[in-house]
All heavy atoms as TSV, in Angstrom:
chain	resi	resn	atom	element	x	y	z
A	1	MET	N	N	-107.568	113.190	69.901
A	1	MET	CA	C	-108.170	114.485	69.639
A	1	MET	C	C	-107.923	115.389	70.839
A	1	MET	O	O	-108.195	115.006	71.966
A	1	MET	CB	C	-109.672	114.326	69.407
A	1	MET	CG	C	-110.368	115.643	69.464
A	1	MET	SD	S	-112.121	115.833	69.248
A	1	MET	CE	C	-112.918	114.335	69.254
A	2	ASN	N	N	-107.395	116.568	70.609
A	2	ASN	CA	C	-107.202	117.562	71.656
A	2	ASN	C	C	-108.106	118.747	71.376
A	2	ASN	O	O	-108.096	119.297	70.280
A	2	ASN	CB	C	-105.750	118.045	71.703
A	2	ASN	CG	C	-104.815	117.001	72.275
A	2	ASN	OD1	O	-105.259	116.062	72.933
A	2	ASN	ND2	N	-103.542	117.154	72.029
A	3	GLU	N	N	-108.890	119.109	72.380
A	3	GLU	CA	C	-109.772	120.259	72.242
A	3	GLU	C	C	-109.623	121.141	73.465
A	3	GLU	O	O	-109.134	120.701	74.499
A	3	GLU	CB	C	-111.227	119.806	72.116
A	3	GLU	CG	C	-111.512	119.056	70.835
A	3	GLU	CD	C	-113.000	118.833	70.637
A	3	GLU	OE1	O	-113.752	119.811	70.729
A	3	GLU	OE2	O	-113.373	117.685	70.412
A	4	LYS	N	N	-110.081	122.367	73.340
A	4	LYS	CA	C	-110.060	123.294	74.470
A	4	LYS	C	C	-111.491	123.663	74.826
A	4	LYS	O	O	-112.339	123.804	73.952
A	4	LYS	CB	C	-109.275	124.552	74.114
A	4	LYS	CG	C	-107.793	124.284	73.879
A	4	LYS	CD	C	-107.048	125.569	73.666
A	4	LYS	CE	C	-105.602	125.340	73.300
A	4	LYS	NZ	N	-104.799	124.738	74.311
A	5	PHE	N	N	-111.735	123.801	76.125
A	5	PHE	CA	C	-113.018	124.289	76.604
A	5	PHE	C	C	-112.754	125.581	77.357
A	5	PHE	O	O	-111.996	125.600	78.324
A	5	PHE	CB	C	-113.710	123.288	77.534
A	5	PHE	CG	C	-114.998	123.812	78.088
A	5	PHE	CD1	C	-116.167	123.709	77.353
A	5	PHE	CD2	C	-115.028	124.449	79.313
A	5	PHE	CE1	C	-117.347	124.238	77.844
A	5	PHE	CE2	C	-116.213	124.972	79.814
A	5	PHE	CZ	C	-117.375	124.865	79.075
A	6	GLU	N	N	-113.365	126.673	76.896
A	6	GLU	CA	C	-113.145	127.976	77.502
A	6	GLU	C	C	-114.190	128.233	78.584
A	6	GLU	O	O	-115.394	128.131	78.334
A	6	GLU	CB	C	-113.213	129.067	76.434
A	6	GLU	CG	C	-112.722	130.395	76.927
A	6	GLU	CD	C	-112.530	131.402	75.807
A	6	GLU	OE1	O	-112.263	130.983	74.665
A	6	GLU	OE2	O	-112.662	132.597	76.095
A	7	LEU	N	N	-113.714	128.594	79.780
A	7	LEU	CA	C	-114.610	128.844	80.909
A	7	LEU	C	C	-115.444	130.115	80.715
A	7	LEU	O	O	-116.498	130.254	81.326
A	7	LEU	CB	C	-113.811	128.944	82.216
A	7	LEU	CG	C	-113.264	127.619	82.734
A	7	LEU	CD1	C	-112.355	127.857	83.925
A	7	LEU	CD2	C	-114.389	126.674	83.108
A	8	GLU	N	N	-114.993	131.033	79.908
A	8	GLU	CA	C	-115.737	132.255	79.586
A	8	GLU	C	C	-116.192	133.005	80.832
A	8	GLU	O	O	-117.365	133.298	81.020
A	8	GLU	CB	C	-116.946	131.931	78.700
A	8	GLU	CG	C	-116.543	131.333	77.370
A	8	GLU	CD	C	-117.723	130.919	76.505
A	8	GLU	OE1	O	-118.876	131.084	76.939
A	8	GLU	OE2	O	-117.472	130.427	75.408
A	9	GLY	N	N	-115.242	133.300	81.712
A	9	GLY	CA	C	-115.544	134.112	82.883
A	9	GLY	C	C	-115.983	133.332	84.110
A	9	GLY	O	O	-116.016	133.879	85.199
A	10	SER	N	N	-116.342	132.072	83.957
A	10	SER	CA	C	-116.715	131.263	85.114
A	10	SER	C	C	-115.447	130.806	85.832
A	10	SER	O	O	-114.392	130.660	85.228
A	10	SER	CB	C	-117.503	130.025	84.685
A	10	SER	OG	O	-118.705	130.397	84.069
A	11	GLU	N	N	-115.581	130.539	87.133
A	11	GLU	CA	C	-114.435	130.061	87.906
A	11	GLU	C	C	-114.163	128.584	87.631
A	11	GLU	O	O	-113.022	128.145	87.618
A	11	GLU	CB	C	-114.711	130.267	89.398
A	11	GLU	CG	C	-113.575	129.839	90.292
A	11	GLU	CD	C	-113.896	129.981	91.772
A	11	GLU	OE1	O	-114.869	130.676	92.118
A	11	GLU	OE2	O	-113.184	129.369	92.576
A	12	PHE	N	N	-115.238	127.818	87.391
A	12	PHE	CA	C	-115.094	126.381	87.189
A	12	PHE	C	C	-116.281	125.836	86.412
A	12	PHE	O	O	-117.273	126.520	86.201
A	12	PHE	CB	C	-114.981	125.636	88.538
A	12	PHE	CG	C	-116.224	125.732	89.380
A	12	PHE	CD1	C	-117.258	124.823	89.217
A	12	PHE	CD2	C	-116.366	126.725	90.334
A	12	PHE	CE1	C	-118.413	124.906	89.981
A	12	PHE	CE2	C	-117.513	126.816	91.098
A	12	PHE	CZ	C	-118.542	125.903	90.924
A	13	ILE	N	N	-116.158	124.567	85.987
A	13	ILE	CA	C	-117.272	123.818	85.400
A	13	ILE	C	C	-117.192	122.412	85.981
A	13	ILE	O	O	-116.099	121.914	86.272
A	13	ILE	CB	C	-117.219	123.796	83.857
A	13	ILE	CG1	C	-118.478	123.128	83.298
A	13	ILE	CG2	C	-115.956	123.115	83.353
A	13	ILE	CD1	C	-118.687	123.318	81.811
A	14	GLU	N	N	-118.346	121.785	86.175
A	14	GLU	CA	C	-118.362	120.436	86.719
A	14	GLU	C	C	-118.000	119.426	85.640
A	14	GLU	O	O	-118.303	119.612	84.465
A	14	GLU	CB	C	-119.729	120.122	87.322
A	14	GLU	CG	C	-120.009	120.949	88.565
A	14	GLU	CD	C	-121.360	120.662	89.179
A	14	GLU	OE1	O	-122.153	119.900	88.615
A	14	GLU	OE2	O	-121.632	121.233	90.253
A	15	LEU	N	N	-117.354	118.342	86.064
A	15	LEU	CA	C	-116.850	117.322	85.149
A	15	LEU	C	C	-117.941	116.786	84.217
A	15	LEU	O	O	-117.756	116.736	83.011
A	15	LEU	CB	C	-116.220	116.182	85.959
A	15	LEU	CG	C	-115.643	115.012	85.175
A	15	LEU	CD1	C	-114.631	115.462	84.142
A	15	LEU	CD2	C	-115.022	114.003	86.134
A	16	ALA	N	N	-119.083	116.386	84.762
A	16	ALA	CA	C	-120.151	115.829	83.929
A	16	ALA	C	C	-120.626	116.842	82.881
A	16	ALA	O	O	-120.919	116.476	81.746
A	16	ALA	CB	C	-121.325	115.360	84.786
A	17	GLN	N	N	-120.672	118.111	83.265
A	17	GLN	CA	C	-121.126	119.149	82.332
A	17	GLN	C	C	-120.193	119.278	81.141
A	17	GLN	O	O	-120.640	119.393	80.000
A	17	GLN	CB	C	-121.219	120.504	83.039
A	17	GLN	CG	C	-122.369	120.618	84.008
A	17	GLN	CD	C	-122.373	121.983	84.673
A	17	GLN	OE1	O	-121.345	122.454	85.145
A	17	GLN	NE2	N	-123.533	122.607	84.716
A	18	VAL	N	N	-118.889	119.285	81.406
A	18	VAL	CA	C	-117.949	119.456	80.303
A	18	VAL	C	C	-117.994	118.247	79.361
A	18	VAL	O	O	-117.890	118.404	78.144
A	18	VAL	CB	C	-116.520	119.770	80.798
A	18	VAL	CG1	C	-115.756	118.552	81.217
A	18	VAL	CG2	C	-115.731	120.517	79.731
A	19	LEU	N	N	-118.195	117.060	79.899
A	19	LEU	CA	C	-118.302	115.873	79.031
A	19	LEU	C	C	-119.512	115.990	78.103
A	19	LEU	O	O	-119.434	115.641	76.926
A	19	LEU	CB	C	-118.414	114.602	79.876
A	19	LEU	CG	C	-117.195	114.227	80.720
A	19	LEU	CD1	C	-117.482	112.958	81.506
A	19	LEU	CD2	C	-115.948	114.067	79.870
A	20	LYS	N	N	-120.627	116.482	78.642
A	20	LYS	CA	C	-121.844	116.642	77.816
A	20	LYS	C	C	-121.660	117.756	76.782
A	20	LYS	O	O	-121.947	117.563	75.602
A	20	LYS	CB	C	-123.060	116.956	78.692
A	20	LYS	CG	C	-123.567	115.770	79.462
A	20	LYS	CD	C	-124.910	116.020	80.107
A	20	LYS	CE	C	-124.897	117.223	81.009
A	20	LYS	NZ	N	-126.155	117.453	81.712
A	21	ILE	N	N	-121.179	118.898	77.218
A	21	ILE	CA	C	-121.027	120.045	76.319
A	21	ILE	C	C	-120.088	119.723	75.161
A	21	ILE	O	O	-120.336	120.093	74.021
A	21	ILE	CB	C	-120.530	121.279	77.094
A	21	ILE	CG1	C	-121.641	121.782	78.028
A	21	ILE	CG2	C	-120.075	122.385	76.146
A	21	ILE	CD1	C	-121.182	122.832	79.027
A	22	MET	N	N	-119.025	118.994	75.456
A	22	MET	CA	C	-118.022	118.686	74.428
A	22	MET	C	C	-118.402	117.470	73.597
A	22	MET	O	O	-117.671	117.078	72.696
A	22	MET	CB	C	-116.654	118.485	75.073
A	22	MET	CG	C	-116.124	119.739	75.768
A	22	MET	SD	S	-115.956	121.180	74.685
A	22	MET	CE	C	-114.573	120.680	73.680
A	23	GLY	N	N	-119.545	116.852	73.893
A	23	GLY	CA	C	-120.031	115.756	73.068
A	23	GLY	C	C	-119.352	114.418	73.305
A	23	GLY	O	O	-119.456	113.519	72.472
A	24	LEU	N	N	-118.671	114.266	74.437
A	24	LEU	CA	C	-118.024	112.991	74.735
A	24	LEU	C	C	-119.026	111.970	75.263
A	24	LEU	O	O	-118.764	110.769	75.240
A	24	LEU	CB	C	-116.889	113.181	75.741
A	24	LEU	CG	C	-115.754	114.108	75.296
A	24	LEU	CD1	C	-114.682	114.162	76.360
A	24	LEU	CD2	C	-115.166	113.660	73.976
A	25	VAL	N	N	-120.145	112.454	75.776
A	25	VAL	CA	C	-121.248	111.596	76.214
A	25	VAL	C	C	-122.538	112.197	75.687
A	25	VAL	O	O	-122.596	113.380	75.375
A	25	VAL	CB	C	-121.317	111.470	77.765
A	25	VAL	CG1	C	-120.082	110.778	78.308
A	25	VAL	CG2	C	-121.510	112.820	78.413
A	26	GLU	N	N	-123.571	111.371	75.580
A	26	GLU	CA	C	-124.829	111.858	75.017
A	26	GLU	C	C	-125.754	112.466	76.057
A	26	GLU	O	O	-126.505	113.386	75.759
A	26	GLU	CB	C	-125.540	110.720	74.287
A	26	GLU	CG	C	-124.787	110.269	73.047
A	26	GLU	CD	C	-125.514	109.176	72.306
A	26	GLU	OE1	O	-126.718	108.983	72.539
A	26	GLU	OE2	O	-124.867	108.519	71.480
A	27	THR	N	N	-125.727	111.924	77.287
A	27	THR	CA	C	-126.653	112.381	78.320
A	27	THR	C	C	-125.930	112.511	79.654
A	27	THR	O	O	-124.825	111.995	79.833
A	27	THR	CB	C	-127.809	111.372	78.515
A	27	THR	OG1	O	-127.255	110.151	79.019
A	27	THR	CG2	C	-128.552	111.118	77.214
A	28	GLY	N	N	-126.608	113.144	80.609
A	28	GLY	CA	C	-126.073	113.223	81.959
A	28	GLY	C	C	-125.939	111.845	82.585
A	28	GLY	O	O	-124.997	111.582	83.330
A	29	GLY	N	N	-126.863	110.963	82.283
A	29	GLY	CA	C	-126.801	109.600	82.799
A	29	GLY	C	C	-125.591	108.853	82.273
A	29	GLY	O	O	-124.929	108.122	83.010
A	30	HIS	N	N	-125.302	109.045	80.999
A	30	HIS	CA	C	-124.119	108.415	80.402
A	30	HIS	C	C	-122.855	108.981	81.043
A	30	HIS	O	O	-121.909	108.239	81.335
A	30	HIS	CB	C	-124.125	108.643	78.889
A	30	HIS	CG	C	-123.025	107.935	78.170
A	30	HIS	ND1	N	-122.456	108.445	77.038
A	30	HIS	CD2	C	-122.366	106.774	78.414
A	30	HIS	CE1	C	-121.509	107.628	76.610
A	30	HIS	NE2	N	-121.428	106.604	77.444
A	31	ALA	N	N	-122.833	110.289	81.290
A	31	ALA	CA	C	-121.686	110.917	81.953
A	31	ALA	C	C	-121.474	110.291	83.333
A	31	ALA	O	O	-120.350	109.941	83.700
A	31	ALA	CB	C	-121.901	112.419	82.086
A	32	LYS	N	N	-122.544	110.144	84.073
A	32	LYS	CA	C	-122.468	109.570	85.415
A	32	LYS	C	C	-121.850	108.171	85.376
A	32	LYS	O	O	-120.970	107.844	86.181
A	32	LYS	CB	C	-123.871	109.510	86.025
A	32	LYS	CG	C	-123.924	108.924	87.405
A	32	LYS	CD	C	-125.356	108.919	87.928
A	32	LYS	CE	C	-125.446	108.271	89.293
A	32	LYS	NZ	N	-126.820	108.252	89.796
A	33	ILE	N	N	-122.272	107.366	84.416
A	33	ILE	CA	C	-121.778	105.988	84.301
A	33	ILE	C	C	-120.286	105.959	83.978
A	33	ILE	O	O	-119.520	105.276	84.654
A	33	ILE	CB	C	-122.579	105.203	83.242
A	33	ILE	CG1	C	-124.003	104.967	83.739
A	33	ILE	CG2	C	-121.893	103.887	82.905
A	33	ILE	CD1	C	-124.953	104.472	82.666
A	34	VAL	N	N	-119.850	106.704	82.952
A	34	VAL	CA	C	-118.439	106.643	82.571
A	34	VAL	C	C	-117.545	107.202	83.669
A	34	VAL	O	O	-116.430	106.710	83.877
A	34	VAL	CB	C	-118.142	107.311	81.202
A	34	VAL	CG1	C	-118.856	106.611	80.076
A	34	VAL	CG2	C	-118.418	108.788	81.210
A	35	ILE	N	N	-118.036	108.200	84.397
A	35	ILE	CA	C	-117.255	108.768	85.502
A	35	ILE	C	C	-117.165	107.763	86.650
A	35	ILE	O	O	-116.076	107.464	87.145
A	35	ILE	CB	C	-117.863	110.107	85.972
A	35	ILE	CG1	C	-117.713	111.166	84.877
A	35	ILE	CG2	C	-117.202	110.561	87.271
A	35	ILE	CD1	C	-118.523	112.425	85.105
A	36	GLN	N	N	-118.307	107.225	87.068
A	36	GLN	CA	C	-118.318	106.299	88.206
A	36	GLN	C	C	-117.563	105.003	87.912
A	36	GLN	O	O	-117.019	104.383	88.826
A	36	GLN	CB	C	-119.744	105.983	88.633
A	36	GLN	CG	C	-120.407	107.149	89.335
A	36	GLN	CD	C	-121.823	106.842	89.791
A	36	GLN	OE1	O	-122.506	105.983	89.243
A	36	GLN	NE2	N	-122.270	107.573	90.795
A	37	GLU	N	N	-117.520	104.580	86.658
A	37	GLU	CA	C	-116.805	103.351	86.297
A	37	GLU	C	C	-115.298	103.585	86.131
A	37	GLU	O	O	-114.555	102.656	85.831
A	37	GLU	CB	C	-117.394	102.744	85.029
A	37	GLU	CG	C	-118.773	102.143	85.263
A	37	GLU	CD	C	-119.347	101.466	84.034
A	37	GLU	OE1	O	-118.773	101.592	82.928
A	37	GLU	OE2	O	-120.397	100.814	84.184
A	38	GLY	N	N	-114.844	104.831	86.324
A	38	GLY	CA	C	-113.414	105.115	86.302
A	38	GLY	C	C	-112.811	105.294	84.929
A	38	GLY	O	O	-111.598	105.144	84.761
A	39	HIS	N	N	-113.617	105.647	83.940
A	39	HIS	CA	C	-113.113	105.822	82.572
A	39	HIS	C	C	-112.568	107.225	82.298
A	39	HIS	O	O	-111.980	107.454	81.243
A	39	HIS	CB	C	-114.218	105.514	81.557
A	39	HIS	CG	C	-114.719	104.112	81.621
A	39	HIS	ND1	N	-113.957	103.031	81.238
A	39	HIS	CD2	C	-115.897	103.611	82.049
A	39	HIS	CE1	C	-114.649	101.918	81.426
A	39	HIS	NE2	N	-115.827	102.251	81.917
A	40	VAL	N	N	-112.790	108.157	83.229
A	40	VAL	CA	C	-112.406	109.553	83.001
A	40	VAL	C	C	-111.177	109.900	83.844
A	40	VAL	O	O	-111.140	109.627	85.046
A	40	VAL	CB	C	-113.563	110.504	83.361
A	40	VAL	CG1	C	-113.161	111.957	83.132
A	40	VAL	CG2	C	-114.804	110.175	82.536
A	41	LEU	N	N	-110.194	110.487	83.186
A	41	LEU	CA	C	-109.002	110.963	83.883
A	41	LEU	C	C	-109.050	112.480	83.962
A	41	LEU	O	O	-109.412	113.152	82.992
A	41	LEU	CB	C	-107.732	110.563	83.132
A	41	LEU	CG	C	-107.483	109.081	82.890
A	41	LEU	CD1	C	-106.199	108.897	82.093
A	41	LEU	CD2	C	-107.425	108.323	84.192
A	42	VAL	N	N	-108.695	113.008	85.122
A	42	VAL	CA	C	-108.528	114.449	85.299
A	42	VAL	C	C	-107.091	114.652	85.749
A	42	VAL	O	O	-106.679	114.106	86.779
A	42	VAL	CB	C	-109.519	115.014	86.336
A	42	VAL	CG1	C	-109.252	116.501	86.561
A	42	VAL	CG2	C	-110.955	114.808	85.878
A	43	ASN	N	N	-106.340	115.384	84.943
A	43	ASN	CA	C	-104.920	115.623	85.216
A	43	ASN	C	C	-104.162	114.316	85.411
A	43	ASN	O	O	-103.304	114.190	86.291
A	43	ASN	CB	C	-104.755	116.555	86.414
A	43	ASN	CG	C	-105.392	117.914	86.165
A	43	ASN	OD1	O	-105.367	118.420	85.053
A	43	ASN	ND2	N	-105.997	118.482	87.185
A	44	GLY	N	N	-104.510	113.313	84.589
A	44	GLY	CA	C	-103.787	112.054	84.578
A	44	GLY	C	C	-104.210	111.030	85.619
A	44	GLY	O	O	-103.656	109.944	85.680
A	45	LYS	N	N	-105.212	111.362	86.446
A	45	LYS	CA	C	-105.667	110.438	87.483
A	45	LYS	C	C	-107.158	110.177	87.340
A	45	LYS	O	O	-107.921	111.082	86.991
A	45	LYS	CB	C	-105.404	111.021	88.878
A	45	LYS	CG	C	-103.934	111.238	89.161
A	45	LYS	CD	C	-103.730	111.823	90.526
A	45	LYS	CE	C	-102.247	112.087	90.761
A	45	LYS	NZ	N	-102.017	112.782	92.023
A	46	VAL	N	N	-107.581	108.948	87.636
A	46	VAL	CA	C	-109.005	108.613	87.593
A	46	VAL	C	C	-109.742	109.484	88.601
A	46	VAL	O	O	-109.312	109.643	89.746
A	46	VAL	CB	C	-109.232	107.116	87.918
A	46	VAL	CG1	C	-110.714	106.819	88.072
A	46	VAL	CG2	C	-108.613	106.243	86.836
A	47	ASP	N	N	-110.851	110.074	88.164
A	47	ASP	CA	C	-111.688	110.882	89.053
A	47	ASP	C	C	-113.118	110.384	88.927
A	47	ASP	O	O	-113.688	110.399	87.839
A	47	ASP	CB	C	-111.601	112.360	88.688
A	47	ASP	CG	C	-112.125	113.263	89.795
A	47	ASP	OD1	O	-113.024	112.828	90.548
A	47	ASP	OD2	O	-111.642	114.394	89.913
A	48	THR	N	N	-113.689	109.911	90.024
A	48	THR	CA	C	-115.044	109.346	89.998
A	48	THR	C	C	-116.085	110.321	90.540
A	48	THR	O	O	-117.216	109.935	90.787
A	48	THR	CB	C	-115.095	108.032	90.806
A	48	THR	OG1	O	-114.648	108.284	92.138
A	48	THR	CG2	C	-114.219	106.963	90.155
A	49	ARG	N	N	-115.719	111.584	90.682
A	49	ARG	CA	C	-116.657	112.603	91.181
A	49	ARG	C	C	-117.292	113.318	89.989
A	49	ARG	O	O	-116.630	114.083	89.309
A	49	ARG	CB	C	-115.941	113.625	92.059
A	49	ARG	CG	C	-115.233	113.004	93.246
A	49	ARG	CD	C	-114.325	114.009	93.930
A	49	ARG	NE	N	-113.304	114.464	92.984
A	49	ARG	CZ	C	-112.774	115.690	93.003
A	49	ARG	NH1	N	-113.137	116.576	93.901
A	49	ARG	NH2	N	-111.853	116.029	92.122
A	50	ARG	N	N	-118.557	113.098	89.775
A	50	ARG	CA	C	-119.186	113.703	88.607
A	50	ARG	C	C	-119.313	115.209	88.755
A	50	ARG	O	O	-119.382	115.938	87.781
A	50	ARG	CB	C	-120.493	112.974	88.349
A	50	ARG	CG	C	-121.736	113.692	88.433
A	50	ARG	CD	C	-122.902	112.771	88.239
A	50	ARG	NE	N	-123.736	112.910	89.400
A	50	ARG	CZ	C	-125.033	112.909	89.384
A	50	ARG	NH1	N	-125.664	112.664	88.286
A	50	ARG	NH2	N	-125.705	113.106	90.468
A	51	ARG	N	N	-119.325	115.693	89.981
A	51	ARG	CA	C	-119.405	117.139	90.211
A	51	ARG	C	C	-118.037	117.761	90.508
A	51	ARG	O	O	-117.952	118.878	91.023
A	51	ARG	CB	C	-120.374	117.446	91.343
A	51	ARG	CG	C	-121.803	117.072	91.017
A	51	ARG	CD	C	-122.759	117.612	92.060
A	51	ARG	NE	N	-124.110	117.158	91.859
A	51	ARG	CZ	C	-124.988	117.742	91.059
A	51	ARG	NH1	N	-124.641	118.797	90.370
A	51	ARG	NH2	N	-126.208	117.270	90.949
A	52	ALA	N	N	-116.965	117.041	90.182
A	52	ALA	CA	C	-115.614	117.588	90.380
A	52	ALA	C	C	-115.518	118.924	89.661
A	52	ALA	O	O	-115.959	119.054	88.518
A	52	ALA	CB	C	-114.574	116.613	89.847
A	53	LYS	N	N	-114.965	119.915	90.334
A	53	LYS	CA	C	-114.863	121.254	89.762
A	53	LYS	C	C	-113.579	121.369	88.952
A	53	LYS	O	O	-112.487	121.225	89.483
A	53	LYS	CB	C	-114.900	122.299	90.873
A	53	LYS	CG	C	-116.242	122.344	91.563
A	53	LYS	CD	C	-116.260	123.332	92.700
A	53	LYS	CE	C	-117.653	123.326	93.332
A	53	LYS	NZ	N	-117.696	124.111	94.559
A	54	LEU	N	N	-113.735	121.631	87.673
A	54	LEU	CA	C	-112.598	121.794	86.771
A	54	LEU	C	C	-112.319	123.275	86.601
A	54	LEU	O	O	-113.228	124.070	86.373
A	54	LEU	CB	C	-112.906	121.164	85.416
A	54	LEU	CG	C	-113.285	119.683	85.448
A	54	LEU	CD1	C	-113.679	119.225	84.060
A	54	LEU	CD2	C	-112.162	118.846	86.003
A	55	ARG	N	N	-111.043	123.611	86.710
A	55	ARG	CA	C	-110.620	125.001	86.579
A	55	ARG	C	C	-109.607	125.118	85.439
A	55	ARG	O	O	-109.109	124.118	84.937
A	55	ARG	CB	C	-110.026	125.482	87.891
A	55	ARG	CG	C	-111.077	125.573	89.000
A	55	ARG	CD	C	-110.501	126.016	90.332
A	55	ARG	NE	N	-111.541	126.388	91.281
A	55	ARG	CZ	C	-112.248	125.524	91.997
A	55	ARG	NH1	N	-112.047	124.233	91.860
A	55	ARG	NH2	N	-113.169	125.952	92.835
A	56	SER	N	N	-109.300	126.344	85.081
A	56	SER	CA	C	-108.338	126.604	84.015
A	56	SER	C	C	-107.043	125.842	84.270
A	56	SER	O	O	-106.522	125.848	85.386
A	56	SER	CB	C	-108.066	128.101	83.935
A	56	SER	OG	O	-107.194	128.383	82.874
A	57	GLY	N	N	-106.551	125.154	83.241
A	57	GLY	CA	C	-105.330	124.378	83.349
A	57	GLY	C	C	-105.573	122.891	83.532
A	57	GLY	O	O	-104.659	122.084	83.338
A	58	ASP	N	N	-106.799	122.501	83.929
A	58	ASP	CA	C	-107.109	121.082	84.102
A	58	ASP	C	C	-107.215	120.396	82.746
A	58	ASP	O	O	-107.622	121.002	81.751
A	58	ASP	CB	C	-108.422	120.891	84.872
A	58	ASP	CG	C	-108.279	121.194	86.359
A	58	ASP	OD1	O	-107.148	121.108	86.885
A	58	ASP	OD2	O	-109.299	121.505	86.990
A	59	ILE	N	N	-106.852	119.107	82.731
A	59	ILE	CA	C	-106.910	118.289	81.523
A	59	ILE	C	C	-107.835	117.105	81.796
A	59	ILE	O	O	-107.652	116.385	82.774
A	59	ILE	CB	C	-105.513	117.743	81.137
A	59	ILE	CG1	C	-104.494	118.874	80.992
A	59	ILE	CG2	C	-105.597	116.883	79.880
A	59	ILE	CD1	C	-104.689	119.756	79.799
A	60	VAL	N	N	-108.830	116.912	80.916
A	60	VAL	CA	C	-109.785	115.805	81.042
A	60	VAL	C	C	-109.540	114.846	79.885
A	60	VAL	O	O	-109.360	115.282	78.738
A	60	VAL	CB	C	-111.239	116.330	80.982
A	60	VAL	CG1	C	-112.228	115.190	81.038
A	60	VAL	CG2	C	-111.493	117.317	82.103
A	61	GLU	N	N	-109.548	113.548	80.184
A	61	GLU	CA	C	-109.348	112.553	79.134
A	61	GLU	C	C	-110.390	111.449	79.251
A	61	GLU	O	O	-110.651	110.943	80.337
A	61	GLU	CB	C	-107.955	111.951	79.225
A	61	GLU	CG	C	-107.652	110.992	78.099
A	61	GLU	CD	C	-106.217	110.504	78.088
A	61	GLU	OE1	O	-105.391	111.021	78.862
A	61	GLU	OE2	O	-105.932	109.585	77.303
A	62	LEU	N	N	-110.996	111.108	78.121
A	62	LEU	CA	C	-111.954	110.005	78.046
A	62	LEU	C	C	-111.737	109.293	76.722
A	62	LEU	O	O	-111.861	109.908	75.650
A	62	LEU	CB	C	-113.397	110.505	78.141
A	62	LEU	CG	C	-114.487	109.459	77.939
A	62	LEU	CD1	C	-114.398	108.350	78.986
A	62	LEU	CD2	C	-115.870	110.105	77.964
A	63	GLU	N	N	-111.383	108.018	76.805
A	63	GLU	CA	C	-111.216	107.180	75.617
A	63	GLU	C	C	-110.318	107.831	74.561
A	63	GLU	O	O	-110.635	107.867	73.379
A	63	GLU	CB	C	-112.569	106.823	75.032
A	63	GLU	CG	C	-113.436	106.021	75.993
A	63	GLU	CD	C	-114.844	105.764	75.482
A	63	GLU	OE1	O	-115.226	106.349	74.451
A	63	GLU	OE2	O	-115.540	105.000	76.138
A	64	GLY	N	N	-109.201	108.371	75.008
A	64	GLY	CA	C	-108.233	108.978	74.087
A	64	GLY	C	C	-108.545	110.387	73.650
A	64	GLY	O	O	-107.738	111.017	72.971
A	65	GLN	N	N	-109.700	110.889	74.025
A	65	GLN	CA	C	-110.045	112.269	73.693
A	65	GLN	C	C	-109.645	113.161	74.863
A	65	GLN	O	O	-109.968	112.865	76.023
A	65	GLN	CB	C	-111.524	112.403	73.387
A	65	GLN	CG	C	-111.927	111.587	72.171
A	65	GLN	CD	C	-113.387	111.751	71.820
A	65	GLN	OE1	O	-114.183	112.199	72.624
A	65	GLN	NE2	N	-113.741	111.373	70.613
A	66	ILE	N	N	-108.952	114.236	74.551
A	66	ILE	CA	C	-108.401	115.103	75.594
A	66	ILE	C	C	-109.009	116.497	75.458
A	66	ILE	O	O	-109.067	117.062	74.368
A	66	ILE	CB	C	-106.863	115.181	75.474
A	66	ILE	CG1	C	-106.295	113.768	75.682
A	66	ILE	CG2	C	-106.285	116.178	76.474
A	66	ILE	CD1	C	-104.818	113.670	75.366
A	67	ILE	N	N	-109.405	117.029	76.613
A	67	ILE	CA	C	-109.964	118.389	76.654
A	67	ILE	C	C	-109.166	119.188	77.681
A	67	ILE	O	O	-109.020	118.764	78.824
A	67	ILE	CB	C	-111.444	118.389	77.048
A	67	ILE	CG1	C	-112.244	117.623	76.014
A	67	ILE	CG2	C	-111.962	119.825	77.204
A	67	ILE	CD1	C	-113.664	117.356	76.423
A	68	GLU	N	N	-108.665	120.332	77.245
A	68	GLU	CA	C	-107.965	121.242	78.150
A	68	GLU	C	C	-108.937	122.354	78.542
A	68	GLU	O	O	-109.567	122.979	77.685
A	68	GLU	CB	C	-106.738	121.840	77.465
A	68	GLU	CG	C	-105.988	122.809	78.333
A	68	GLU	CD	C	-104.804	123.452	77.636
A	68	GLU	OE1	O	-104.516	123.088	76.479
A	68	GLU	OE2	O	-104.199	124.330	78.236
A	69	ILE	N	N	-109.039	122.590	79.843
A	69	ILE	CA	C	-109.888	123.664	80.344
A	69	ILE	C	C	-109.039	124.944	80.331
A	69	ILE	O	O	-107.955	124.983	80.903
A	69	ILE	CB	C	-110.391	123.369	81.775
A	69	ILE	CG1	C	-111.009	121.973	81.872
A	69	ILE	CG2	C	-111.357	124.465	82.235
A	69	ILE	CD1	C	-112.196	121.737	80.973
A	70	VAL	N	N	-109.550	125.966	79.662
A	70	VAL	CA	C	-108.805	127.240	79.556
A	70	VAL	C	C	-109.641	128.399	80.044
A	70	VAL	O	O	-110.830	128.328	80.133
A	70	VAL	CB	C	-108.304	127.519	78.122
A	70	VAL	CG1	C	-107.269	126.488	77.728
A	70	VAL	CG2	C	-109.437	127.565	77.136
């Protein structure tokens, strides 16, 4: 599944926030776990920072689901 997340005028969004907003995780706690366990890729690399700042052009992947930040 490929989806887009629009920043809507913001400079960035934090990784955990985008996972919650896009419905890839149910809670902030679940986001923290999947990120810290290395299940989330940002631009093709594992990123364990839950507050990683995502900007336009970044690609997030979790369990085959892909989100492009636009």
